[in-house]
C-alpha positions as CSV (number, residue, x, y, z in Angstrom):
1,M,0.9,10.3,7.2
2,T,1.1,14.0,7.7
3,E,-0.1,15.1,11.3
4,G,-2.9,17.7,11.6
5,K,-4.3,16.8,8.1
6,C,-7.8,17.7,8.0
7,A,-10.1,14.7,7.3
8,F,-11.5,14.5,3.8
9,I,-14.9,12.9,3.8
10,G,-14.7,11.9,0.2
11,K,-18.1,13.6,-0.9
12,C,-18.6,16.5,-3.1
13,D,-21.2,19.4,-2.9
14,S,-24.2,18.4,-4.8
15,Q,-24.6,20.7,-7.7
16,K,-27.8,21.1,-9.8
17,L,-26.5,21.3,-13.5
18,E,-28.1,23.6,-16.1
19,L,-26.8,21.8,-19.3
20,T,-28.9,20.7,-22.1
21,T,-29.6,17.0,-22.1
22,R,-28.1,15.0,-24.8
23,S,-28.4,11.4,-26.0
24,D,-25.7,11.9,-28.4
25,P,-22.8,14.1,-27.0
26,D,-21.8,15.6,-30.2
27,E,-25.3,15.8,-31.9
28,G,-27.6,17.4,-29.5
29,K,-30.7,15.0,-29.6
30,D,-32.7,15.2,-26.5
31,A,-32.9,12.4,-23.9
32,A,-34.5,12.0,-20.6
33,A,-32.3,12.9,-17.3
34,T,-31.7,10.5,-14.6
35,E,-30.0,11.4,-11.3
36,D,-26.6,10.1,-10.0
37,S,-25.9,8.8,-6.6
38,Q,-25.7,12.3,-5.3
39,G,-29.1,13.3,-6.4
40,T,-27.7,15.4,-9.0
41,Y,-29.1,15.5,-12.5
42,W,-27.5,13.1,-14.7
43,E,-27.0,14.6,-18.2
44,V,-24.4,13.4,-20.7
45,P,-22.9,16.5,-21.8
46,S,-21.7,17.5,-25.3
47,L,-17.7,17.9,-25.8
48,Q,-18.2,21.5,-25.8
49,E,-20.1,21.9,-22.6
50,L,-17.4,19.6,-20.9
51,V,-14.8,21.8,-22.1
52,E,-16.2,24.9,-20.9
53,I,-16.7,23.4,-17.5
54,L,-13.1,22.2,-17.3
55,H,-11.8,25.8,-18.5
56,S,-14.1,27.4,-15.9
57,A,-12.0,26.3,-12.8
58,P,-9.1,28.1,-11.3
59,K,-5.7,26.4,-12.2
60,S,-3.6,25.0,-9.4
61,C,0.1,24.0,-9.5
62,R,0.6,21.7,-6.6
63,H,2.2,18.3,-7.1
64,G,-0.7,16.4,-5.5
65,D,-4.2,16.9,-4.2
66,E,-6.4,14.5,-2.1
67,V,-9.5,14.7,-4.6
68,W,-11.2,12.0,-2.9
69,A,-10.9,10.1,0.5
70,N,-7.4,8.4,0.5
71,L,-7.1,9.2,-3.4
72,F,-4.4,11.5,-4.3
73,L,-4.1,12.9,-8.1
74,G,-0.8,14.3,-8.9
75,D,2.3,14.5,-11.2
76,M,5.8,12.9,-11.7
77,F,7.5,14.9,-9.1
78,L,5.3,13.6,-6.4
79,S,5.6,10.0,-7.9
80,H,9.4,10.1,-7.5
81,D,9.3,11.5,-4.1
82,K,9.6,8.3,-2.1
83,F,9.8,10.1,1.3
84,G,6.9,12.3,0.4
85,L,4.8,9.4,-0.5
86,Y,5.8,7.7,2.8
87,Q,4.7,10.8,4.6
88,L,1.3,10.7,2.9
89,G,0.8,7.0,3.7
90,I,0.7,6.0,0.2
91,T,0.2,2.2,-0.4
92,H,-0.5,2.1,-4.1
93,V,0.4,3.9,-7.1
94,L,-1.1,4.2,-10.5
95,N,1.1,5.5,-13.2
96,A,-0.9,6.5,-16.2
97,S,2.5,7.4,-18.0
98,H,4.2,4.1,-17.5
99,G,7.3,3.5,-19.5
100,K,7.7,7.3,-20.6
101,L,11.0,9.1,-20.2
102,C,9.7,11.5,-17.7
103,C,8.2,8.8,-15.4
104,K,10.5,6.4,-14.1
105,G,8.3,4.6,-11.5
106,N,7.9,1.1,-11.8
107,E,7.6,-2.1,-9.6
108,D,11.3,-2.0,-8.9
109,F,11.4,1.7,-8.2
110,Y,8.8,1.3,-5.3
111,G,9.6,-2.2,-4.1
112,T,7.5,-4.2,-1.9
113,T,6.1,-1.4,0.2
114,V,4.0,0.0,-2.5
115,K,1.6,-2.0,-4.8
116,Y,2.1,-0.6,-8.5
117,Y,0.0,-0.5,-11.6
118,G,1.2,1.0,-14.8
119,V,-0.8,2.1,-17.9
120,A,1.4,2.9,-20.8
121,A,-0.9,5.8,-22.1
122,N,0.2,8.7,-24.4
123,D,-1.4,12.1,-23.8
124,L,-2.7,12.3,-27.3
125,P,-6.3,12.6,-28.5
126,T,-6.0,9.6,-30.8
127,F,-4.7,7.3,-28.0
128,D,-7.5,5.0,-26.7
129,L,-7.5,5.2,-23.2
130,S,-11.0,3.6,-22.7
131,P,-9.7,0.0,-22.5
132,F,-8.0,0.9,-19.1
133,F,-10.9,2.6,-17.6
134,Y,-12.3,-0.5,-15.8
135,P,-8.9,-2.2,-14.9
136,A,-7.6,1.2,-13.5
137,A,-10.9,1.8,-11.6
138,E,-10.8,-1.8,-10.0
139,F,-7.3,-1.3,-8.9
140,I,-8.2,2.1,-7.3
141,H,-11.2,0.6,-5.6
142,H,-9.0,-2.3,-4.2
143,A,-6.6,0.0,-2.9
144,L,-9.4,2.1,-1.0
145,T,-11.4,-0.6,0.2
146,S,-8.4,-2.6,1.5
147,G,-7.6,0.5,3.8
148,G,-4.8,1.8,1.5
149,R,-4.0,5.3,0.2
150,I,-3.3,5.6,-3.5
151,L,-1.6,8.1,-5.8
152,V,-2.9,8.3,-9.3
153,H,-0.3,10.3,-11.5
154,C,1.0,11.0,-14.9
155,A,3.5,13.6,-15.8
156,V,1.8,16.5,-14.9
157,G,-1.4,15.1,-13.3
158,V,-4.3,16.8,-15.4
159,S,-5.0,14.6,-18.1
160,R,-4.3,11.0,-18.4
161,S,-4.4,10.3,-14.7
162,A,-7.3,12.5,-14.3
163,A,-9.3,10.6,-17.0
164,L,-8.8,7.5,-15.0
165,V,-9.8,8.9,-11.7
166,L,-13.0,10.4,-13.4
167,A,-13.7,7.1,-14.7
168,Y,-13.3,5.4,-11.3
169,L,-16.0,7.9,-9.8
170,M,-18.3,7.1,-12.4
171,I,-17.9,3.3,-12.3
172,Y,-17.6,2.8,-8.5
173,H,-19.4,5.7,-7.2
174,H,-22.1,6.0,-9.9
175,L,-21.5,9.6,-10.4
176,S,-22.0,11.2,-13.8
177,L,-19.2,12.7,-15.7
178,V,-20.2,16.1,-14.9
179,S,-20.6,15.4,-11.1
180,S,-17.2,13.5,-11.1
181,V,-15.4,16.7,-12.8
182,R,-17.1,19.0,-10.5
183,C,-16.0,16.8,-7.7
184,V,-12.2,16.6,-8.5
185,Q,-12.2,20.4,-9.4
186,Q,-13.0,21.3,-5.8
187,K,-9.5,19.9,-5.1
188,R,-7.4,20.2,-8.3
189,W,-7.5,21.7,-11.9
190,I,-7.8,19.0,-14.5
191,C,-7.8,19.0,-18.3
192,P,-8.0,15.8,-20.0
193,N,-7.4,16.1,-23.7
194,R,-10.3,16.0,-26.1
195,G,-9.8,12.4,-27.1
196,F,-10.2,11.4,-23.5
197,L,-13.1,13.4,-23.0
198,R,-14.9,11.9,-25.9
199,Q,-14.2,8.4,-24.4
200,L,-15.5,9.5,-21.1
201,I,-18.5,10.8,-22.7
202,G,-19.0,7.4,-24.2
203,L,-18.5,5.8,-20.8
204,D,-21.1,8.3,-19.2
205,K,-23.6,7.5,-21.8
206,K,-23.0,3.8,-21.2
207,L,-23.4,4.2,-17.5
208,R,-26.5,6.3,-17.9
209,E,-28.1,3.8,-20.2
210,Q,-27.4,1.2,-17.6
211,S,-29.1,3.1,-15.0
212,V,-32.0,4.0,-17.0
213,N,-32.5,0.1,-17.6
214,V,-32.3,-0.7,-13.8
215,L,-34.8,2.1,-13.2
216,M,-37.1,0.7,-15.7
217,Q,-36.9,-2.9,-14.2
218,H,-38.2,-1.5,-10.9
């Protein structure tokens, strides 16, 4: 692990959002707002609102960034740098572009020192990434709760891998999609394609409905 590295506490600044509440992200029907685990108003955004939030952040060009405590989001360059990963103390790698020509990482590449999980996703709006949201989130969660440090990457580290990191924050840390985006944006520029954004909006709506049901039961 790099000496002198500032500790990252893994929490994001609470942000009050001024977006119109949606029950259907693409239609604009009103719905009651709830709050996420940070006390931020939980509002399911429309696709256009989400795109505007993503494009409002400054772009960065680093190969990897620690976007949550011990969770790094990066590109294929960092994923191929075994010594660099060793310096970061990486114990787990989640490759969201498994099997693609540009990403040679696999279980054989890392050997027994790093636990590997591959998602053979295409960075296309037509690719359904949603079936991998929960399995990938579980892999990340296990890595972090076992005291590990994980790199989640794809080719560039802004679309496929970013979408899986957002899903993890939503599922295991009960953040809304917008809060998750704001959180990661503090450390790295991301821009999942529109298909992935629609799938994340669907996850956001599902988790919000679950949250409302829990509140109603109490």
